[in-house]
C-alpha positions as CSV (number, residue, x, y, z in Angstrom):
1,M,-114.3,22.4,63.9
2,N,-113.7,22.8,60.2
3,R,-110.2,23.3,58.8
4,S,-110.8,27.0,57.8
5,F,-112.0,27.9,61.2
6,A,-109.0,26.1,62.9
7,R,-106.5,27.9,60.7
8,F,-108.2,31.2,61.5
9,T,-108.1,30.5,65.2
10,H,-104.5,29.5,65.1
11,A,-103.6,32.6,63.1
12,F,-105.6,34.8,65.6
13,V,-103.9,33.3,68.6
14,A,-100.4,33.7,67.0
15,S,-101.1,37.3,66.2
16,A,-102.4,38.0,69.7
17,T,-99.3,36.4,71.2
18,L,-97.0,38.5,69.0
19,A,-98.9,41.6,69.8
20,A,-98.6,40.8,73.5
21,A,-94.9,40.3,73.1
22,V,-94.5,43.6,71.4
23,V,-96.5,45.4,74.1
24,A,-94.4,43.7,76.8
25,A,-91.1,44.7,75.2
26,P,-89.5,47.5,77.2
27,A,-89.4,50.9,75.6
28,Y,-86.0,52.5,75.9
29,A,-85.5,56.3,75.7
30,V,-82.0,55.6,74.4
31,D,-81.4,52.6,72.2
32,S,-77.6,52.2,72.0
33,L,-76.0,54.8,74.2
34,K,-72.6,56.0,73.0
35,V,-70.4,57.8,75.5
36,M,-67.3,59.8,74.5
37,I,-64.8,60.1,77.4
38,G,-62.2,62.7,76.7
39,A,-59.5,61.1,78.9
40,N,-57.6,57.9,79.2
41,P,-59.0,55.0,81.2
42,G,-58.8,55.2,85.0
43,G,-59.5,58.8,85.8
44,G,-62.5,60.9,86.9
45,F,-63.9,61.4,83.4
46,D,-63.7,57.7,82.8
47,Q,-65.4,56.8,86.1
48,T,-68.2,59.4,85.4
49,G,-68.9,58.2,81.8
50,R,-68.9,54.5,82.6
51,T,-71.0,54.9,85.8
52,I,-73.7,57.1,84.3
53,G,-73.9,54.7,81.3
54,A,-74.2,51.6,83.5
55,A,-76.9,53.5,85.7
56,M,-78.9,54.4,82.6
57,V,-78.9,50.8,81.4
58,A,-79.7,49.5,84.9
59,A,-82.6,52.0,85.1
60,G,-84.1,50.8,81.8
61,A,-83.4,54.2,80.2
62,A,-80.9,52.8,77.7
63,K,-80.8,49.4,76.1
64,S,-77.0,49.2,76.0
65,A,-74.0,51.5,76.4
66,S,-70.6,51.7,74.8
67,Y,-67.6,53.9,75.6
68,D,-64.8,55.5,73.7
69,N,-61.8,57.0,75.5
70,K,-60.0,59.8,73.6
71,G,-57.6,61.5,75.9
72,G,-55.6,64.7,75.4
73,A,-55.8,68.5,75.8
74,G,-58.2,68.4,78.7
75,G,-60.8,66.5,76.8
76,T,-60.9,68.8,73.8
77,I,-59.5,66.2,71.4
78,G,-62.4,63.9,72.3
79,L,-64.8,66.9,72.1
80,T,-63.7,67.7,68.5
81,Q,-64.2,64.1,67.4
82,F,-67.6,64.0,69.2
83,V,-68.9,67.1,67.5
84,N,-67.6,66.1,64.1
85,T,-68.7,62.5,64.1
86,D,-71.9,62.4,66.2
87,K,-73.8,65.4,64.8
88,G,-77.5,64.7,65.0
89,N,-77.0,61.5,67.0
90,P,-79.7,61.4,69.7
91,N,-78.0,58.5,71.5
92,A,-74.6,60.1,72.1
93,L,-73.1,61.8,75.2
94,I,-69.7,63.3,76.0
95,V,-68.4,63.7,79.6
96,T,-67.4,67.2,80.5
97,G,-66.4,69.1,83.6
98,A,-64.3,71.9,85.0
99,V,-61.2,70.3,83.6
100,M,-62.5,70.6,80.0
101,V,-63.8,74.2,80.6
102,G,-60.4,75.2,81.9
103,A,-58.7,73.6,78.9
104,I,-60.9,75.4,76.5
105,E,-60.2,78.7,78.1
106,T,-56.4,78.0,78.0
107,N,-56.0,76.5,74.6
108,H,-58.8,78.2,72.6
109,P,-59.6,75.2,70.4
110,P,-61.8,75.7,67.3
111,V,-64.4,73.4,68.8
112,T,-65.9,74.2,72.2
113,L,-68.9,73.2,74.3
114,K,-70.8,75.9,72.4
115,N,-70.8,73.3,69.5
116,A,-72.6,70.6,71.6
117,T,-75.9,70.4,73.5
118,P,-76.1,70.8,77.3
119,I,-77.7,67.9,79.0
120,A,-76.9,67.6,82.7
121,R,-74.5,68.6,85.4
122,L,-74.1,65.5,87.6
123,F,-72.0,66.0,90.7
124,A,-69.2,67.9,92.5
125,D,-66.0,66.2,93.5
126,T,-63.7,67.4,96.3
127,M,-60.1,67.5,95.3
128,V,-57.2,66.0,97.2
129,L,-53.4,66.6,97.3
130,T,-51.3,63.5,97.8
131,V,-47.6,62.5,97.9
132,P,-46.1,59.0,97.6
133,A,-46.0,57.2,101.0
134,S,-42.2,57.4,100.9
135,S,-42.2,61.2,100.5
136,P,-40.5,63.3,103.2
137,I,-43.4,65.8,102.8
138,K,-45.8,65.1,105.7
139,S,-48.1,68.2,105.5
140,I,-49.1,71.2,103.5
141,K,-46.7,73.2,105.6
142,D,-43.8,71.0,104.5
143,L,-45.0,71.4,100.9
144,T,-45.2,75.2,101.0
145,T,-41.9,75.4,102.8
146,Q,-40.2,73.6,99.9
147,L,-42.2,75.6,97.4
148,K,-41.0,78.9,98.9
149,A,-37.4,77.8,99.0
150,N,-37.3,76.5,95.4
151,P,-40.6,76.7,93.4
152,G,-39.1,74.6,90.5
153,S,-38.2,71.7,92.9
154,V,-41.9,71.0,93.5
155,S,-43.5,69.2,90.6
156,W,-47.3,69.1,90.6
157,G,-48.9,66.3,88.7
158,G,-52.5,66.7,87.6
159,G,-54.9,67.0,84.7
160,S,-54.1,68.9,81.5
161,K,-52.7,72.4,81.3
162,G,-55.4,74.9,82.4
163,S,-57.4,72.2,84.3
164,I,-58.9,72.7,87.7
165,D,-55.9,70.8,89.0
166,H,-53.6,73.4,87.5
167,I,-55.7,76.2,88.9
168,L,-55.5,74.7,92.4
169,A,-51.7,74.5,92.2
170,G,-51.5,78.1,91.2
171,L,-53.9,79.2,93.9
172,I,-51.8,77.4,96.6
173,A,-48.6,79.0,95.3
174,K,-50.3,82.4,95.4
175,E,-51.5,81.9,99.0
176,A,-48.0,80.8,100.0
177,G,-46.5,84.0,98.5
178,V,-45.0,82.3,95.4
179,D,-45.5,83.6,91.9
180,P,-47.9,81.1,90.3
181,K,-46.1,81.5,87.0
182,K,-43.1,79.8,88.5
183,I,-44.8,76.5,89.5
184,N,-43.6,73.3,87.8
185,Y,-46.8,71.8,86.6
186,V,-46.8,68.3,84.9
187,P,-50.0,67.6,83.0
188,F,-51.4,64.1,82.4
189,Q,-54.1,62.8,80.1
190,G,-56.0,60.8,82.7
191,G,-56.1,59.8,86.3
192,G,-54.6,56.4,85.7
193,E,-51.4,58.0,84.2
194,A,-51.3,60.5,87.0
195,S,-51.6,57.8,89.7
196,A,-48.8,55.8,88.2
197,S,-46.5,58.8,88.1
198,I,-47.2,59.7,91.7
199,L,-46.8,56.2,93.0
200,G,-43.5,56.0,91.0
201,G,-42.3,59.2,92.7
202,H,-41.9,61.0,89.3
203,V,-43.8,64.1,90.7
204,T,-43.6,65.7,94.1
205,V,-47.3,66.0,94.7
206,G,-50.4,64.8,92.9
207,I,-53.8,66.5,92.5
208,A,-57.1,64.7,91.6
209,G,-60.6,64.1,92.8
210,V,-60.8,62.3,96.1
211,S,-62.5,59.3,94.3
212,E,-59.5,58.8,92.1
213,F,-56.9,58.7,94.8
214,L,-58.8,57.3,97.8
215,P,-58.1,53.6,97.0
216,F,-54.3,54.4,97.1
217,I,-54.8,56.5,100.3
218,K,-56.7,53.7,102.0
219,T,-54.0,51.1,101.2
220,G,-51.2,53.4,102.4
221,K,-49.6,53.8,99.0
222,M,-50.3,57.5,99.0
223,R,-50.3,60.1,101.8
224,A,-53.1,62.6,101.7
225,L,-52.0,66.2,102.6
226,A,-55.3,68.1,102.2
227,V,-58.7,68.3,100.6
228,T,-60.1,71.4,99.0
229,S,-63.6,71.3,100.5
230,K,-65.0,73.4,103.3
231,D,-65.2,70.4,105.6
232,R,-63.0,67.3,105.9
233,T,-63.6,64.5,103.4
234,A,-62.7,60.9,104.4
235,D,-61.2,62.6,107.5
236,I,-58.5,64.3,105.5
237,P,-57.6,67.8,106.8
238,T,-58.7,70.8,104.7
239,L,-56.4,73.4,103.1
240,K,-58.1,76.1,105.2
241,E,-57.5,74.4,108.5
242,Q,-53.8,74.2,107.5
243,G,-53.6,78.0,106.8
244,I,-54.2,78.0,103.0
245,N,-57.3,80.0,102.3
246,V,-58.4,78.0,99.2
247,E,-61.7,76.2,98.7
248,I,-62.4,74.8,95.3
249,Y,-64.4,71.9,93.7
250,N,-64.4,69.9,90.5
251,W,-67.7,69.1,88.8
252,R,-68.7,66.8,86.0
253,G,-71.6,66.5,83.7
254,V,-72.6,65.4,80.2
255,Y,-73.4,67.1,76.9
256,G,-75.3,65.7,73.9
257,A,-74.5,65.9,70.2
258,P,-75.0,69.0,68.1
259,G,-78.0,69.1,65.8
260,I,-80.5,67.0,67.9
261,S,-84.1,68.1,68.1
262,A,-85.8,69.6,71.2
263,E,-87.7,66.3,71.6
264,Q,-84.5,64.3,71.4
265,R,-82.8,66.5,73.9
266,K,-85.6,66.2,76.4
267,A,-85.6,62.4,75.9
268,M,-81.8,62.3,76.7
269,I,-82.2,64.6,79.7
270,D,-85.0,62.4,81.1
271,A,-82.9,59.3,80.5
272,V,-79.9,60.7,82.3
273,V,-82.0,61.9,85.2
274,K,-83.6,58.4,85.4
275,G,-80.1,57.0,85.6
276,T,-79.2,59.3,88.5
277,E,-82.2,57.9,90.4
278,N,-80.9,54.3,90.1
279,P,-79.0,52.5,92.9
280,V,-76.0,52.0,90.6
281,W,-75.5,55.8,90.5
282,K,-76.4,56.4,94.1
283,D,-74.0,53.7,95.3
284,A,-71.2,55.4,93.2
285,L,-72.0,58.8,94.8
286,Q,-71.5,57.3,98.2
287,K,-68.5,55.2,97.4
288,N,-66.6,58.0,95.6
289,D,-67.7,60.8,98.0
290,W,-69.3,62.6,95.1
291,T,-71.8,65.3,96.0
292,P,-75.1,65.4,93.9
293,F,-75.1,68.6,91.9
294,L,-77.8,67.9,89.3
295,L,-78.8,70.7,86.9
296,T,-80.2,70.1,83.4
297,G,-80.8,71.7,80.0
298,D,-80.5,75.4,79.4
299,E,-79.8,76.1,83.1
300,F,-76.8,73.8,82.9
301,G,-75.7,75.6,79.8
302,K,-75.8,79.0,81.6
303,F,-73.8,77.5,84.5
304,V,-71.1,76.4,82.0
305,D,-71.0,79.9,80.5
306,A,-70.5,81.4,84.0
307,E,-67.8,78.8,84.8
308,S,-66.0,79.6,81.6
309,A,-65.8,83.3,82.6
310,R,-64.8,82.5,86.2
311,L,-62.1,79.9,85.4
312,G,-60.9,81.9,82.4
313,G,-60.4,84.9,84.7
314,T,-58.5,82.9,87.2
315,L,-56.3,81.3,84.5
316,R,-55.4,84.7,83.1
317,E,-54.6,85.9,86.6
318,L,-52.3,83.0,87.1
319,G,-50.6,83.6,83.7
320,V,-51.8,80.3,82.2
321,A,-54.3,81.6,79.7
322,K,-54.2,84.7,77.5
């Protein structure tokens, strides 16, 4: 074999090996996923963002994922930052849900979900009312008895003003014959902050998704009074079976950045859906008692528009929004 042919053969083999390596390299729909979480660490928004990010990476739909917590005003502070800094970024998501929709209807911020791109509704979360284990309140009847006697003496700890938690407190008051405008509602910026306040006895009753409080309920640090679903969740009695005719659910989903193309939007939707099919996501659904509630693209956007009208009407009725 002459030297020229040997060099050619070596170069050909090297090129073929490199080509094979390129072909074998995985193709990611999303390169470096960036997730904005409009709440402090430890709550439902935080759980949602980190779980869908991990599921997308595990499913091979995203190469990596990073997270940015920016709590306050029901997620609208994070939303404003997201819209202003990630315009045109096809790899960016923000967690949203009923809490953010209610906050937008209450506070009327200059930046709303209309400024972002609907990607996917993910799941519905049953809500639970809890008290510290040391509380003298043992049931919903005990709670409403105290509420009727002195509305201001019952402090309700939950998400931001105008959130689904706030709406629930108002609906329970209304059902008990108490003016919802008289409730003593204490808003928190995230589930971690709310949990600490409830465990410390700084509020009378706490409201959150079952997934957020269930660990404390199971260890006996919190006492569950009721869930908001039609049927029992984690064997916790419903509001309806205790004489309060209220059934309400939280939901969460993700939006993409403004200014992305139709092709980029479809790629992100496909990547998120692929994530929801991964065991990481399915295990989280089961562990947290989340109910699958998948809806994508424009249909999700229409759902959010309808939710805005529904929750806005309820908040105005309760005297929270104008």
